[in-house]
C-alpha positions in Angstrom: 11.7 -0.6 -13.3 14.7 1.4 -12.4 15.9 -0.3 -9.3 14.9 -2.2 -6.2 15.7 0.9 -4.1 13.3 2.9 -6.1 10.6 0.2 -5.8 11.0 0.3 -2.0 10.7 4.1 -2.0 7.6 3.9 -4.2 6.1 1.3 -1.7 6.8 3.6 1.2 5.5 6.7 -0.5 2.2 5.2 -1.7 1.4 3.5 1.6 2.3 6.5 3.6 0.0 8.6 1.4 -2.9 6.2 2.2 -2.1 6.5 5.9 -1.9 10.3 5.8 -5.2 10.5 4.0 -6.7 8.3 6.7 -5.4 10.7 9.4 -6.7 13.7 7.4 -10.1 12.0 7.2 -10.1 11.3 11.0 -9.2 15.0 11.7 -12.0 16.3 9.5 -14.6 13.8 10.8 -13.9 13.9 14.5 -17.4 12.8 15.5 -17.2 9.5 13.8 -15.9 6.2 15.1 -12.3 5.4 14.1 -12.5 1.6 14.4 -12.9 1.1 10.6 -10.2 3.7 10.0 -7.7 2.0 12.3 -8.4 -1.3 10.6 -7.7 0.3 7.3 -4.4 1.8 8.6 -3.3 -1.6 10.0 -4.2 -3.3 6.7 -2.1 -0.7 4.9 0.9 -1.3 7.2 0.6 -5.1 6.8 0.4 -4.7 3.0 3.5 -2.5 3.1 5.4 -5.0 5.2 4.4 -7.9 2.9 5.5 -6.0 -0.2 8.9 -5.1 1.3 9.4 -8.7 2.3 8.6 -9.8 -1.2 11.1 -7.2 -2.7 13.8 -8.4 -0.3 13.4 -12.1 -1.3 12.9 -12.4 -5.0 12.2 -15.7 -6.8 14.7 -17.1 -9.3 17.7 -15.1 -8.3 19.9 -16.9 -10.9 17.7 -15.9 -13.9 17.5 -12.2 -14.7 14.3 -12.6 -16.7 12.5 -14.2 -13.9 13.7 -11.6 -11.4 12.6 -8.8 -13.8 9.1 -10.4 -14.2 8.9 -10.9 -10.4 9.6 -7.2 -9.7 7.2 -6.2 -12.4 4.5 -8.3 -10.6 5.3 -6.7 -7.3 4.9 -3.2 -8.9 1.5 -4.2 -10.3 0.5 -5.6 -7.0 1.5 -2.4 -5.3 -0.6 -0.3 -7.6 -3.7 -2.5 -7.3 -3.4 -2.8 -3.6 -3.0 0.9 -3.0 -6.0 1.5 -5.3 -8.1 -0.9 -3.2 -7.0 0.8 0.0 -8.0 4.2 -1.4 -11.4 2.7 -2.5 -12.0 1.5 1.0 -11.2 5.0 2.3 -13.6 6.5 -0.2 -16.4 4.1 0.8 -15.8 4.9 4.4 -16.0 8.6 3.5 -19.3 8.0 1.6 -20.8 6.2 4.6 -19.9 9.0 7.0 -21.9 11.7 5.1 
């Protein structure tokens, strides 16, 4: 991990990609209900806020090894969480066909 700043930028970028894909989906499929889509977007925003809060308040500030492992865990959680959000959007897309 390069820096905390880069991690925050990665969080914002990936979450906003999920949200923009949700908006693209809603524009393409205008006849469908958007209730599930709005729930997905709000879950993405909550996930982003949770990750940013975790990045701002690391555990074990005195020990660099603990801090490095903590940020590595946050990075892994980011990737798995975004993957789950994209999977939810994909299943939503499959249901709408």
